[in-house]
Every structure is written in C-alpha cells, then in structure tokens.
C-alpha positions as CSV (number, residue, x, y, z in Angstrom):
1,X,117.1,82.8,118.2
2,X,117.3,80.3,121.1
3,X,117.5,76.6,120.7
4,X,116.5,74.0,123.2
5,X,119.0,71.2,124.0
6,X,116.8,68.5,122.3
7,X,116.7,70.6,119.1
8,X,120.5,70.9,119.2
9,X,120.8,67.2,119.6
10,X,118.5,66.6,116.7
11,X,120.6,68.8,114.5
12,X,123.7,66.8,115.4
13,X,121.9,63.5,114.8
14,X,120.8,64.6,111.3
15,X,124.3,65.9,110.5
16,X,125.8,62.6,111.6
17,X,124.0,61.1,108.6
18,X,125.2,63.8,106.3
19,X,128.4,63.2,104.2
20,X,131.4,65.0,105.7
21,X,132.2,67.1,102.6
22,X,128.8,68.8,102.7
23,X,128.1,68.7,106.5
24,X,129.1,72.3,107.3
25,X,126.9,73.7,104.5
26,X,124.1,71.4,105.5
27,X,124.2,72.5,109.1
28,X,124.1,76.2,108.1
29,X,121.0,75.5,105.8
30,X,119.3,73.4,108.4
31,X,119.8,76.0,111.2
32,X,118.7,78.9,109.0
33,X,115.6,77.0,107.8
34,X,114.7,76.0,111.4
35,X,115.0,79.5,112.7
36,X,112.9,80.9,109.8
37,X,110.2,78.3,110.5
38,X,110.2,79.1,114.2
39,X,109.9,82.9,113.4
40,X,107.0,82.2,111.0
41,X,105.3,80.3,113.7
42,X,105.8,83.2,116.2
43,X,108.2,81.2,118.3
44,X,111.3,82.6,120.0
45,X,112.9,79.2,120.5
46,X,113.7,76.4,118.0
47,X,112.4,73.0,119.1
48,X,112.8,69.4,117.8
49,X,109.6,69.5,115.8
50,X,110.8,72.7,114.0
51,X,114.2,71.0,113.2
52,X,112.4,68.0,111.8
53,X,110.2,70.2,109.6
54,X,113.2,72.1,108.3
55,X,115.1,68.8,107.7
56,X,112.2,67.3,105.7
57,X,111.7,70.5,103.7
58,X,115.4,70.9,102.9
59,X,116.0,67.3,101.9
60,X,116.9,67.1,98.2
61,X,114.1,65.5,96.1
62,X,116.4,62.6,95.0
63,X,116.8,61.3,98.5
64,X,113.4,62.2,100.0
65,X,112.1,58.6,99.7
66,X,114.9,57.6,102.2
67,X,113.6,60.0,104.9
68,X,111.4,57.5,106.7
69,X,114.3,55.1,107.0
70,X,116.5,57.8,108.3
71,X,113.9,58.9,110.8
72,X,113.6,55.4,112.1
73,X,117.4,55.3,112.5
74,X,117.1,58.3,114.7
75,X,114.4,56.7,116.8
76,X,111.6,58.7,115.2
77,X,108.3,57.2,114.0
78,X,107.9,58.3,110.4
79,X,104.1,58.0,110.7
80,X,104.1,60.9,113.1
81,X,105.6,63.1,110.4
82,X,103.6,61.8,107.4
83,X,102.0,65.3,107.1
84,X,105.5,66.7,106.5
85,X,106.7,63.9,104.3
86,X,103.5,64.0,102.1
87,X,103.7,67.8,101.8
88,X,107.3,67.8,100.4
89,X,107.7,68.2,96.7
C-alpha cells in the first residue's frame, strides 16, 4: 500500500503525542488500520483523511474526549471531523 507524504507526516504528528513506551505498537496499529480503511474504500494509497479516520477509530474510549483538543494541537479543525468523532464508541 502506498502512502502519500502528507499521510506519513500525519502519522508522525499523531505519534509525537503518544507516550514513548507504547509508540511503536501504536504506530503499527495506526498504519494497519489506515491501510485497511483505504482498501475498504477501494483506494491504493493512504491519505491524510484515512489516517485521521484510523486514528479516531483506534483511540481508546477513555481518552476519546481529548481528541478535539489533540486535533487542534495538530492544526486540524475538529468540527471538520465531527462525523468521525460522533460515530466512535
């Protein structure tokens, strides 16, 4: 599966907010989920939107309420992803 540069950058940005002890495992889960979502959508390349969808879906329930703040920290507008945030859980 191909990844565009912006998607790679998004993965690294998300991982920078992930505690070091679990970062490697989190990266593997995020990449696997993003590739699975891309395949389900019939895409042969992972893009930023797919990474964000995988990130939201894979965020543990206990910290989901913090996702909008984390998105803002990454320069994202959480309102653009409300459909993902509301569908989680």
